[in-house]
C-alpha positions as CSV (number, residue, x, y, z in Angstrom):
1,X,-6.6,18.7,1.5
2,X,-6.9,20.4,-1.9
3,X,-5.4,18.3,-4.6
4,X,-4.9,19.0,-8.2
5,X,-5.0,15.8,-10.3
6,X,-3.4,16.4,-13.7
7,X,-4.1,13.8,-16.4
8,X,-1.8,13.4,-19.4
9,X,-2.8,12.1,-22.8
10,X,-2.0,8.4,-22.5
11,X,-3.9,5.1,-22.5
12,X,-3.2,4.8,-18.7
13,X,-5.5,7.8,-18.1
14,X,-8.3,5.4,-17.3
15,X,-6.4,4.4,-14.1
16,X,-6.5,7.9,-12.9
17,X,-10.2,7.6,-12.5
18,X,-9.6,5.1,-9.8
19,X,-6.8,7.3,-8.2
20,X,-9.4,10.1,-8.1
21,X,-11.9,7.9,-6.3
22,X,-9.3,7.0,-3.7
23,X,-8.5,10.7,-3.0
24,X,-12.2,11.5,-2.8
25,X,-12.9,8.5,-0.4
26,X,-10.1,9.7,1.9
27,X,-12.0,13.0,2.2
28,X,-9.9,15.3,-0.1
29,X,-11.1,18.1,-2.4
30,X,-9.9,17.2,-5.9
31,X,-9.9,19.3,-9.0
32,X,-9.0,17.4,-12.2
33,X,-7.0,19.1,-14.9
34,X,-6.6,16.9,-18.0
35,X,-4.7,17.9,-21.1
36,X,-6.6,18.1,-24.4
37,X,-5.0,14.8,-25.4
38,X,-6.2,13.1,-22.1
39,X,-9.8,13.9,-23.0
40,X,-9.4,11.7,-26.1
41,X,-9.1,8.8,-23.6
42,X,-11.3,9.7,-20.7
43,X,-14.0,12.4,-21.4
44,X,-14.7,15.5,-19.2
45,X,-18.2,14.2,-17.9
46,X,-16.3,11.3,-16.2
47,X,-13.9,13.7,-14.4
48,X,-16.7,16.1,-13.4
49,X,-19.0,13.3,-12.2
50,X,-16.2,11.7,-10.1
51,X,-14.7,14.9,-8.7
52,X,-17.9,16.9,-8.3
53,X,-16.0,19.9,-9.7
54,X,-16.0,21.5,-13.1
55,X,-13.1,20.5,-15.5
56,X,-11.2,22.6,-17.9
57,X,-8.1,22.3,-20.1
58,X,-7.7,25.9,-21.0
59,X,-6.7,29.2,-19.3
60,X,-9.6,31.0,-21.0
61,X,-12.3,29.4,-18.7
62,X,-13.2,31.1,-15.4
63,X,-11.1,34.0,-16.4
64,X,-12.8,36.3,-13.7
65,X,-11.2,34.1,-10.9
66,X,-7.8,34.1,-12.6
67,X,-8.1,30.3,-12.7
68,X,-4.8,29.5,-14.2
69,X,-3.1,31.1,-11.2
70,X,-5.6,30.5,-8.4
71,X,-5.7,26.7,-8.8
72,X,-2.0,26.3,-8.3
73,X,-1.8,28.9,-5.4
74,X,-4.5,27.1,-3.4
75,X,-3.4,23.6,-3.9
76,X,-1.8,21.5,-1.2
77,X,-0.7,18.8,-3.6
78,X,-0.3,18.3,-7.3
79,X,-0.3,14.9,-8.8
80,X,0.1,14.3,-12.6
81,X,-0.8,10.7,-13.5
82,X,-0.1,9.7,-16.2
83,X,2.8,12.0,-16.9
84,X,3.7,11.3,-20.7
85,X,7.1,11.9,-22.2
86,X,5.6,15.1,-23.8
87,X,4.2,16.4,-20.6
88,X,7.5,15.8,-18.7
89,X,9.3,17.6,-21.5
90,X,6.9,20.7,-21.1
91,X,7.3,20.7,-17.4
92,X,11.1,20.6,-17.6
93,X,11.2,23.3,-20.2
94,X,8.7,25.6,-18.2
95,X,6.2,25.8,-21.0
96,X,2.7,27.0,-20.2
97,X,0.5,26.2,-23.1
98,X,-2.6,25.0,-21.2
99,X,-4.2,25.0,-17.8
100,X,-2.2,22.1,-16.4
101,X,1.3,23.4,-17.3
102,X,0.3,26.9,-16.1
103,X,-0.7,25.3,-12.8
104,X,2.6,23.5,-12.5
105,X,4.5,26.8,-13.0
106,X,2.4,28.7,-10.3
107,X,2.1,26.2,-7.5
108,X,4.4,25.9,-4.6
109,X,2.7,22.8,-3.3
110,X,4.4,19.3,-3.4
111,X,4.3,18.2,-7.0
112,X,4.3,14.4,-7.8
113,X,4.6,13.3,-11.5
114,X,4.0,9.6,-12.3
115,X,5.4,8.7,-15.7
116,X,3.7,6.3,-18.1
117,X,5.0,5.6,-21.6
118,X,6.6,2.8,-23.6
119,X,9.9,1.5,-22.4
120,X,11.9,3.0,-25.3
121,X,10.5,6.5,-24.6
122,X,11.2,6.1,-20.8
123,X,14.8,5.1,-21.4
124,X,15.3,7.7,-24.1
125,X,18.2,10.1,-23.1
126,X,15.9,13.2,-23.5
127,X,13.3,11.8,-21.1
128,X,16.1,10.8,-18.6
129,X,17.5,14.3,-18.7
130,X,14.0,15.8,-18.2
131,X,13.4,13.7,-15.3
132,X,16.7,14.5,-13.8
133,X,16.1,18.2,-14.3
134,X,12.7,18.1,-12.7
135,X,14.0,16.1,-9.6
136,X,16.8,18.6,-9.2
137,X,14.1,21.4,-8.9
138,X,12.3,19.5,-6.2
139,X,9.6,17.8,-8.3
140,X,9.0,14.3,-7.1
141,X,9.0,11.9,-10.1
142,X,7.8,8.4,-9.1
143,X,9.5,5.5,-11.0
144,X,7.1,3.7,-13.3
145,X,6.2,0.1,-12.8
146,X,7.4,-2.7,-15.0
147,X,4.8,-4.9,-16.8
148,X,2.4,-5.2,-19.7
149,X,2.2,-2.1,-21.8
150,X,-0.1,-1.2,-24.7
151,X,-0.2,-3.9,-27.3
152,X,2.2,-6.9,-26.7
153,X,5.0,-4.8,-25.2
154,X,6.4,-5.4,-21.7
155,X,8.9,-3.4,-19.7
156,X,9.4,-0.4,-17.4
157,X,7.0,2.4,-18.3
158,X,3.7,1.1,-16.8
159,X,1.7,3.4,-14.7
160,X,1.8,2.0,-11.1
161,X,-1.4,0.8,-9.4
162,X,-3.6,3.7,-8.2
163,X,-3.3,2.5,-4.6
164,X,0.5,2.7,-4.8
165,X,0.3,6.2,-6.3
166,X,-2.2,7.3,-3.7
167,X,0.1,6.2,-0.8
168,X,3.2,7.6,-2.4
169,X,1.7,11.0,-3.1
170,X,0.3,11.5,0.3
171,X,3.5,10.5,1.8
172,X,5.1,13.5,0.1
173,X,2.7,15.8,1.9
174,X,3.2,14.0,5.1
175,X,6.9,14.6,4.9
176,X,6.4,18.3,4.4
177,X,7.0,20.8,7.2
178,X,3.3,21.6,7.6
179,X,1.2,18.5,6.9
180,X,-2.6,18.4,7.1
181,X,-3.0,16.6,10.5
182,X,-6.5,15.2,9.5
183,X,-5.0,13.6,6.4
184,X,-2.0,12.1,8.3
185,X,-3.2,10.8,11.6
186,X,-0.1,8.5,12.0
187,X,2.4,11.3,11.1
188,X,5.6,10.8,13.0
189,X,4.7,7.2,14.0
190,X,6.8,4.1,13.1
191,X,4.7,1.3,12.0
192,X,5.9,-2.3,11.5
193,X,3.8,-4.6,9.4
194,X,4.4,-8.2,8.6
195,X,2.9,-9.8,5.5
196,X,2.7,-12.9,3.4
197,X,3.2,-16.5,4.2
198,X,6.2,-18.2,5.8
199,X,7.8,-21.3,4.0
200,X,9.3,-24.0,6.2
201,X,11.9,-26.0,4.1
202,X,11.5,-29.9,4.0
203,X,14.5,-30.2,1.6
204,X,16.2,-28.0,-0.8
205,X,13.2,-28.3,-3.2
206,X,10.1,-28.5,-1.1
207,X,8.5,-26.5,1.7
208,X,5.7,-26.5,4.0
209,X,3.6,-23.2,3.4
210,X,0.2,-21.7,3.3
211,X,-2.1,-19.9,0.8
212,X,-1.4,-16.2,1.9
213,X,-0.8,-13.9,-1.0
214,X,0.4,-11.0,1.1
215,X,-2.2,-8.6,-0.4
216,X,-3.7,-7.6,2.9
217,X,-0.4,-6.8,4.4
218,X,0.7,-4.7,1.4
219,X,-2.7,-2.9,1.5
220,X,-2.0,-2.1,5.2
221,X,1.5,-0.8,4.4
222,X,0.0,1.5,1.7
223,X,-2.8,2.7,4.0
224,X,-0.3,3.4,6.9
225,X,2.1,5.3,4.6
226,X,-0.8,7.2,3.3
227,X,-1.7,8.1,6.9
228,X,1.8,9.6,7.3
229,X,3.5,6.8,9.0
230,X,7.1,5.6,8.5
231,X,6.4,2.0,7.6
232,X,8.7,-1.0,7.8
233,X,7.3,-4.0,6.0
234,X,8.6,-7.5,6.9
235,X,7.6,-9.6,3.9
236,X,7.6,-13.3,3.7
237,X,6.4,-15.0,0.4
238,X,4.1,-12.6,-1.4
239,X,2.3,-12.8,-4.8
240,X,2.3,-9.0,-5.0
241,X,5.0,-6.4,-4.9
242,X,5.6,-4.2,-1.8
243,X,4.5,-0.7,-2.1
244,X,6.7,2.0,-3.5
245,X,8.7,4.0,-0.9
246,X,8.2,1.5,1.9
247,X,11.2,0.0,3.6
248,X,11.0,-3.7,3.1
249,X,12.9,-6.7,4.8
250,X,12.5,-10.1,3.1
251,X,12.3,-13.3,5.2
252,X,11.3,-16.8,4.4
253,X,10.8,-18.9,7.5
254,X,8.9,-18.3,10.7
255,X,12.1,-18.1,12.7
256,X,13.5,-15.5,10.3
257,X,10.3,-13.4,10.7
258,X,10.4,-13.8,14.5
259,X,13.9,-12.5,14.6
260,X,13.0,-9.5,12.3
261,X,9.8,-8.7,14.1
262,X,11.3,-8.7,17.6
263,X,14.1,-6.5,16.5
264,X,11.9,-4.0,14.7
265,X,9.4,-3.8,17.5
266,X,12.0,-2.1,19.7
267,X,11.8,1.1,17.4
268,X,8.1,0.9,16.5
269,X,5.0,2.7,17.8
270,X,2.8,0.2,16.2
271,X,3.3,-3.6,15.2
272,X,0.6,-5.2,12.9
273,X,1.1,-8.9,12.6
274,X,-0.7,-9.6,9.2
275,X,1.6,-12.3,8.1
276,X,0.3,-15.9,7.9
277,X,3.1,-17.6,10.0
278,X,3.3,-21.4,9.9
279,X,2.4,-23.0,13.2
280,X,4.7,-25.9,12.5
281,X,8.0,-26.6,10.8
282,X,9.8,-29.9,10.0
283,X,11.9,-31.0,12.9
284,X,14.7,-31.7,10.4
285,X,15.5,-30.4,6.9
286,X,16.9,-32.8,4.5
287,X,20.2,-31.7,2.9
288,X,19.3,-33.4,-0.4
289,X,16.0,-33.8,-2.2
290,X,13.8,-36.5,-0.7
291,X,13.6,-39.1,-3.4
292,X,10.4,-41.1,-4.3
293,X,11.7,-44.7,-4.7
294,X,9.8,-47.9,-5.3
295,X,12.2,-49.8,-2.9
296,X,11.9,-47.4,-0.1
297,X,9.1,-46.7,2.6
298,X,7.1,-43.5,2.4
299,X,8.9,-40.8,4.3
300,X,7.5,-39.8,7.7
301,X,8.0,-36.0,8.5
302,X,8.0,-34.9,12.1
303,X,6.8,-31.4,12.8
304,X,7.6,-29.2,15.7
305,X,5.9,-26.0,16.9
306,X,7.1,-22.6,15.7
307,X,7.3,-19.9,18.3
308,X,4.3,-17.8,18.9
309,X,5.6,-14.5,17.7
310,X,2.6,-12.3,18.6
311,X,2.7,-13.6,22.2
312,X,6.4,-13.0,22.4
313,X,6.0,-9.4,21.2
314,X,3.4,-8.8,24.0
315,X,5.6,-10.5,26.5
316,X,8.7,-8.5,25.4
317,X,6.8,-5.3,25.9
318,X,5.6,-6.4,29.3
319,X,9.0,-7.4,30.4
320,X,10.9,-4.3,29.2
321,X,8.2,-1.7,30.0
322,X,8.9,-0.3,26.6
323,X,8.1,-1.0,23.0
324,X,5.2,-0.4,20.7
325,X,2.2,1.3,22.1
326,X,0.0,-0.9,20.1
327,X,0.2,-4.5,19.0
328,X,-2.3,-5.7,16.4
329,X,-2.8,-9.4,15.8
330,X,-4.6,-11.2,13.0
331,X,-6.7,-14.4,13.3
332,X,-7.6,-16.6,10.3
333,X,-10.3,-18.8,11.5
334,X,-12.6,-21.4,10.1
335,X,-15.0,-22.3,12.9
336,X,-16.1,-25.8,13.8
337,X,-18.6,-27.8,15.9
338,X,-16.9,-26.4,19.1
339,X,-17.4,-22.7,18.3
340,X,-17.8,-20.0,15.6
341,X,-15.1,-17.8,14.2
342,X,-16.0,-14.9,16.5
343,X,-15.8,-17.1,19.7
344,X,-12.4,-18.4,18.6
345,X,-11.2,-14.9,17.9
346,X,-12.2,-13.6,21.3
347,X,-10.4,-16.5,22.9
348,X,-7.3,-15.7,20.9
349,X,-7.3,-12.1,21.8
350,X,-7.4,-13.0,25.5
351,X,-4.8,-15.6,25.1
352,X,-2.3,-13.5,23.1
353,X,-2.7,-10.3,25.1
354,X,-2.5,-8.0,22.0
355,X,-4.4,-4.7,21.9
356,X,-6.4,-5.2,18.7
357,X,-7.3,-8.4,16.8
358,X,-8.4,-8.4,13.2
359,X,-10.6,-11.5,12.4
360,X,-10.8,-13.1,9.0
361,X,-13.0,-16.1,8.2
362,X,-11.0,-18.2,5.8
363,X,-11.8,-21.1,3.6
364,X,-12.3,-22.2,0.0
365,X,-12.3,-19.0,-2.1
366,X,-12.3,-16.9,1.1
367,X,-9.5,-14.2,1.8
368,X,-6.4,-15.9,0.6
369,X,-5.5,-14.6,-2.7
370,X,-8.8,-12.7,-3.1
371,X,-9.1,-9.0,-3.8
372,X,-12.1,-8.6,-1.4
373,X,-12.3,-9.5,2.2
374,X,-14.5,-9.0,5.4
375,X,-12.9,-8.3,8.7
376,X,-13.9,-7.8,12.3
377,X,-11.8,-5.7,14.6
378,X,-11.9,-6.8,18.3
379,X,-10.6,-4.5,21.1
380,X,-8.8,-5.8,24.1
381,X,-10.9,-3.3,26.3
382,X,-14.1,-5.0,25.0
383,X,-17.0,-3.6,23.1
384,X,-18.8,-4.8,20.0
385,X,-16.4,-5.7,17.1
386,X,-16.2,-3.3,14.2
387,X,-17.0,-5.1,11.0
388,X,-16.0,-4.0,7.4
389,X,-16.3,-5.6,4.1
390,X,-14.9,-4.5,0.7
391,X,-11.7,-4.5,-1.1
392,X,-8.5,-5.3,0.8
393,X,-7.4,-1.7,0.5
394,X,-10.7,-0.5,1.9
395,X,-10.3,-2.9,4.8
396,X,-6.8,-1.7,5.3
397,X,-8.0,1.9,5.6
398,X,-10.5,0.9,8.1
399,X,-7.9,-1.1,10.2
400,X,-5.4,1.9,10.1
401,X,-8.2,4.3,11.1
402,X,-8.9,2.1,14.1
403,X,-5.2,2.0,14.9
404,X,-5.0,5.9,14.8
405,X,-8.1,6.1,17.0
406,X,-6.8,3.6,19.5
407,X,-3.6,5.7,19.6
408,X,-5.6,8.8,20.5
C-alpha cells in the first residue's frame, strides 16, 4: 500500500519516526512529507533514511513529475501525525502553501489526521470548529491522548502512541470499499481477544491476582485491527489503555471473563485467550474487611478452582458444531524438575484441544509487565513451534500472521 506520512511542526514529530518504521515493517511504501516547521524538530536525512525515499516540503521539487498532484493521486492512505493546530486550520480552510497541504487537497484516499498540541489549543473554539468541519468532509480526525505534554503540562492533546496510530489508520483503509487484501488479511473477520489479569476478591479491599499488565493482549488487539479485523477486547485489570477504535468490555473476575468470552465466541471467527485468568478464587468473599487483630487467630482462606475457560470454549464449539474457526490459547510456564516449558506447553495444547497455543516462559523480570517478550507458537496439527522474540507489538504481529495463515 502507498502511504503518505505528513508530519506537522510539533515536538511530537519524533514519534512519527517510530510510526514510519511500523508502516515500513508491515511492507508498505511510505513517502514522508514534513512541513518546513517539522524539519526544525526532525531533519530530512532521518526521514529519507527511514523511508528510503526522497523528502521534500515544497511544490518546486520534481516539477517534471507534477509532484504536488501525483503524490496525492497515487496514495492509498494519507496520515498526518502530528497534526498541529495550524495545520488543522490550513486543511480546514483549503490552503495549499506547501507540498503537504497541496497533497491533502488533491488526494481522494482515506485521510487520517492525528492532532497533537497543548490542551488549551485543542479545546479552543477555533480548533474545535476546524476539526468538526474536517470530519464533516470525510477526513478522519483521531482524538488525541491525554497525558504529559511539553514542559510540566498534562492533559488532552498528547500524540497517541505510534502503535495505536498505526492500527487506527490501517483500520480506516480496511473499512474502505476496496481494501488492499495483502495489508488486511483478516478483513471481514471478527476477533475476540481477552487481556489482562483477573482479580478474585477476598473482601471489599483485598483480592487474589497476578502480575499481568495486559500489554500483550492490547498489542494483539492493535495487530488484529491493523490486519482488518473487527476486534472485541475483553479486558480484565490492565496497566495500559485499550487501543483506540476497539470495542472493549471490562471484567474483573474469572467468572465474569468466562461469561463474556462464552457469549462473544458465538459471534467470533477467532478467539485469542491472552488474559491471565486466575486458576483459583476464594471459596467465600468476606462482606467486610478482614481485620488483623492481636486477639484473633490468623485467617485461613480456602480456595476453589475457577472454570477452565479455554477448555469450555473448545467444548462449546464441539457440542454446537458452530463457533470460532480458530481458538488460540496462551500458556505461561516456568518449567521444573519434571519437565521444561515446551514439554508442558505441548501437554497443555493436547489437554485443552485448542488450535494454536502461544507459549511464554515467565518468571522474575520475564514477560509480565515487560515491553519485550519471546513466544513460541504451537499448532494442534504438529510441526516445529514457531519462535519469535522482540517487542510485544512485534510478537503480536507474528501471532496474528500465524492466525491469518491458519485461517487460510
